N, C-alpha and C positions, 0 to 999 in steps of 0.2 A: 935172374935180371933178363929181362931181352935187351937183347943189344940192338940200340939203335942206331943207324948208317947215318954218317955226316952230309950234310946238304951243304953245300957251297953257295956263296952270296949270291951268283946268278941262277942256281936254281930254285934259290928261295923266292926272287922279285919273278922268275916266270912263272912261279905258283902261283903266287898271289894276284898276278895279272893275268893268269888262264890261259898261259902262252904255254907252258910246259906239258908237253902232248904226251907223256905216257910212265908210266910203273917200268920200274928195271926187270929186265928180260929172268934174274933168278928170284923176284917177290914172288912169285904164284909158280913153283918150277912142275906140279903139277897140271896144269891148265893149257892143255891141247893149243896149238894155233894153226892158223890157215896165212896160206901167201896169197894174196890179193890183186890182182893184177889192175891199174890203174887205167881207165880211160886216154888220160893225156900221154900215158905210155913212158912222163918222167920228161916229156921233150921240150918243158917249160920249165922249167927249173933250173935254176943255174947251175954252173959247172962244179961237181963238191957236193951239193947236196945231197942229204938222204933218200930224195924220193926220183933222182934222173936214173936209177934202174927202171923205174916206172912201175916197181912191185911194191906191198906193204906187208908187213907181217901183223897180223889181228890174233886177239885168243880168241877164245869161245866164250859167252857169256856164263857168268854164273851169278848166282843169289849176291853177291857182293856188287854185279852194276844192277839188280832187280832193286836194289835200295836205292841206287841213283835213277833209276825210272819211277819210282813210286814217290822222289821227293817234291813233295807242295812248294818246298822252298827254290828249288831248280825251277822244278814245271811254272810258279809265275814269273820267275826272271827272263823265262824262256830263252834256257842255257841247257837244258836238260839232256837234251840231244848230244851236243856239242862236251859235257860232260862225260856223258856216254863212252863217245867215239876216244875222247881221249885216255879213257881208260883201259878200250880195248887194243887200243894201238900200242905195239912192242917197241916198234923204230922212235928213237928221239930225233926231234924236229920241231921247229916254231910252228905251233899248229895254223899261227894265223897266215901262215904263207903256204896251206893248203888250196890249191885249186877249187872253186865250187862245184867243178865238174868230177872232181877226184871224189869230193865231199861226197856227192851224193851217192856212189859209188860204193864208198864205207858204209855208208847207212842202209844200203841193202845186202851187201854182207855182213855187217853186225846185227842184221835181222836172221838171216840164214845159219849164222853161229846160233844165234839166241834160241828162235823158237821154230825153225826149221826152214823149206822152201817152200812148201805151199802156204799160200798167203789168199786169204776170200774174201771176196772184192765184190760189191754190189755193183751192177751196172745198169744203167741207163739206155736205151734201146732210143739212138738218134732218129730211129724212123717211126717207131707208135709210142713213145715215152713209158712204155711198161720196164717197172725193175725187176733184174733177175739177178742169182747170186752166181759165182763162177769162183773158179781156184784158178788162179795164178801161181805157175811155177817160178819162183824167184831164180833160181839158177838158169833160166834158161833166155834169161836176159843179156844181152852181148850189148859190148861197145859197138857205136856208131863207125862206118868204115869213113875215115877219115884220107886225106891226102896230106900228109906231113912234107910232104916235098916241099908247098908252098912257105915253107913257116922256116927260120934258123934255130938249130937244135941249138935249147941254153936261155936262149930269149923269151919273154912272154910280150912281145909285140908282134907287130902287122899292121899293115897298110890295108887300106878302100877307100876308092873315089866315088863320090857321092855324085849318081847320075846324072839330076839336074842342074848341084850348082857347082860342080867340080870340084870341092875342095877335099883334098886327101885330108883322111881321117888316118891319126896312127893310135892302134888300137890294143887292149888288154884282155887277158880272160880273166873274169873276177876272181879273187881270194876271199879266205873265211875273213880276213883284217875290213876289206873292200863292202862285203858285205854287211857288216856290225856297221860302219860308216854309214850304208845307207840305211840302214833300220833306224838309228839315230836321227837321221835328216828326216827320215820320215818321222820319227817321234816328234821331231820340233816341229815338220810341216802341220800335222794332225791337227791343231784348232783351227788353220789356216783352212784346211781342205774342207773343213766341217762347215765353214761359214760360207764357202764358192762352191763345195758339191763337187769338187772336183780334185779326182785321186792323181797325185804327183808320182808315182813309184815309177812310171814308166821312163819321164826325162832321169830321174833321180839317179836310177839303175846309167841311163846312158852317158848321163854325166860322169860316172865313175869309169866307166870302160873306156870313155876316149882321153887318149893322154894328151894327143895336141890334134890343133888343125891346123893344114898348112904351115908344121913347124911350131907354130906359136902353143907355148906350153902355159901360161897361164890362164889359173883356174878360172878366174873371172871371164873371159874371154872364152871360155871352151863352153861354161856352164849358159853363156846368154845365147852362144852359137844353138846349142842342140836345142835350146828352148825354141828359138829361132828357126827350126830346119823345117824347111819345106814337108808337107806330110807323106810327097812321093821319096825325098832321100832319106824319109827315118822307117818306112816300110821297105823300102829296098835295104839300109842297112842293118835293119832285125831280121829281114830274111837271110843276109848273109852271114851275122853273126849265128842262125839257127844251123844255118848249112855246115857254118866248119868247126863248130864247139865239138869238141871230144869228147862224150858223154854215155850214159847207159841208153838203150833205146828200150823205154819201158812199155811198148805198145803190144799187146796178144790181140791175135785172131778171135773173132768175138761171132756169135751167132746167136740170135735171139730164138729162145722159147716160147715167144708169143708170137710172133710175127715170121720168122725167119728169114729175116733183113743179115744178110752178112755185111759184116766189116771189120777186114784185117787191121785197122790202125785204132782201136779204141786203148786210151791212154790209162795207164792203171792208175786209179786215184788211190792214193796216201792219206790214209784220216787214221783217227786214232787209234783204230785198232792194229798198226801195223805194227808198234812197238808195244802195246798193250791189249792182244789178244784175247775176247772176251770182253771187251768194257762196249 
């Protein structure tokens, strides 16, 4: 008879809610693993959190994980990539606490551990518009150079003063839980957006990013303030967030074979073939 390991009440609850991050380390002893460096360097996780080391252990993808990738039910629910990452991550922690910037890095690592470093992409030349295929080496992508001294280690909050209104914003980097909340709110606004023709994604994400305005943490106050933010302030805020967010730089040097145009900052497009090669 197969021995079944005992699952605690907390583990069972976590599995049901999708917060159980990984399988036990000894469940697949023959599967090799790799230690992945996180773009955040673990800087924004609280003291004692498993990710404060700035590293995470992941297993190589097997046919078992391909079952996840081909699950039509998970694809329809929009959770297939999260389920894949949870299956590959060896370290145990609350997946909802994973920073989006780190999650994106793990997606790239999972692709390399599953199907190798070469990723064929089709790129449209910004000069002539002609499309051409290129092979990107995913292992060449590196984390952005971030000045971590401007942050407080162990805290996922920092401040920014809007240039026009002079309001002081307390901000945070979004986590997986925040991303899920944004998606749910956008689903709720879908009918309204269809009627007005206005996409609310920008303000919805900013509302989740702002923790307080001049010390005021009331969510309704923040929501109204973000919606009424001057465009010059909104632009400055988004530029600031882009500058300081620790993430993988997925741009590569591009030379158009049709017109010879050179561009060193072409963003690698992440499409269906990223995790489903040949599709």
